[in-house]
C-alpha positions in Angstrom: -183.3 12.3 55.1 -182.3 11.0 58.5 -181.9 12.8 61.8 -179.2 11.2 64.0 -179.7 12.5 67.5 -177.4 11.3 70.3 -177.7 12.0 74.0 -174.6 11.5 76.2 -174.6 11.2 80.0 -171.1 11.7 81.3 -169.4 9.9 84.1 -167.6 13.1 85.1 -169.4 16.4 84.4 -166.0 18.0 84.1 -165.5 16.2 80.7 -168.5 17.9 79.1 -166.5 20.6 77.3 -164.0 18.2 76.0 -166.7 16.0 74.6 -168.3 19.0 72.8 -164.9 19.9 71.4 -164.4 16.4 70.2 -167.8 16.3 68.5 -166.8 19.5 66.6 -163.4 18.0 65.7 -164.5 14.6 64.5 -168.2 14.7 63.6 -168.5 17.9 61.4 -168.2 18.1 57.7 -169.0 14.5 56.8 -170.2 13.8 53.3 -174.0 13.9 53.1 -174.4 15.8 56.3 -176.9 18.7 55.9 -176.7 20.1 59.4 -174.7 19.6 62.7 -175.6 20.8 66.2 -174.1 20.0 69.6 -174.6 21.5 73.0 -175.3 21.1 76.7 -178.6 20.2 78.4 -180.5 23.5 78.9 -180.7 23.4 82.7 -183.1 26.4 82.8 -185.8 24.2 81.3 -187.0 21.9 84.1 -190.6 21.3 83.3 -192.4 18.0 84.0 -192.1 17.0 80.3 -188.4 17.7 80.0 -186.1 14.7 79.8 -183.0 15.9 81.6 -181.1 12.6 81.8 -178.3 13.7 79.6 -175.4 16.2 79.6 -174.6 16.7 75.9 -176.9 16.4 72.8 -175.7 16.0 69.3 -177.8 16.1 66.1 -176.7 15.5 62.6 -179.1 15.5 59.7 -178.0 13.4 56.8 -179.4 13.7 53.2 -179.9 9.9 53.1 -179.7 6.7 55.1 -176.7 5.8 53.0 -174.8 9.0 54.0 -175.5 8.1 57.7 -174.3 4.5 57.2 -171.1 5.8 55.6 -170.6 8.2 58.5 -171.0 5.4 61.1 -168.0 3.5 59.7 -165.8 6.5 58.9 -162.4 6.8 60.5 -163.2 10.2 62.1 -166.4 8.8 63.7 -164.5 5.7 64.9 -161.8 8.0 66.3 -164.4 10.0 68.2 -165.8 6.8 69.8 -162.3 5.6 70.7 -161.4 8.9 72.3 -164.5 9.3 74.3 -166.3 6.0 75.0 -164.8 5.6 78.5 -166.2 9.0 79.5 -169.8 8.0 78.9 -172.1 6.6 81.6 -174.9 6.3 79.0 -175.4 7.0 75.3 -178.9 7.1 73.8 -179.3 7.3 70.0 -182.5 8.3 68.2 -182.5 7.8 64.4 -185.5 9.3 62.6 -186.5 9.2 59.0 -187.5 12.7 58.1 -190.3 13.5 55.7 -189.1 17.1 55.3 -186.6 19.6 56.6 -187.9 23.2 56.4 -186.4 26.5 57.3 -188.7 28.5 59.6 
């Protein structure tokens, strides 16, 4: 499995809601995706260890690296990038090979 986590810092904070909506429109229901989550930085958590240098976080867990690779080149993912890239000041991507995914 692969966790694909993306952290977006927006140029204009007023575009946060439209980015979240675009994530839901273009990045859900891809083949091989096990879970999807998107949301805002939790402003109430401001501890020394919290990295708060982002506005929107996205995480998709894929059943395999191959499913992730197919997602990367899909038309919907490319449309998402085309629609939103100019709104981002920074994008950080963290891809992690998962040993297990457990319900708690």
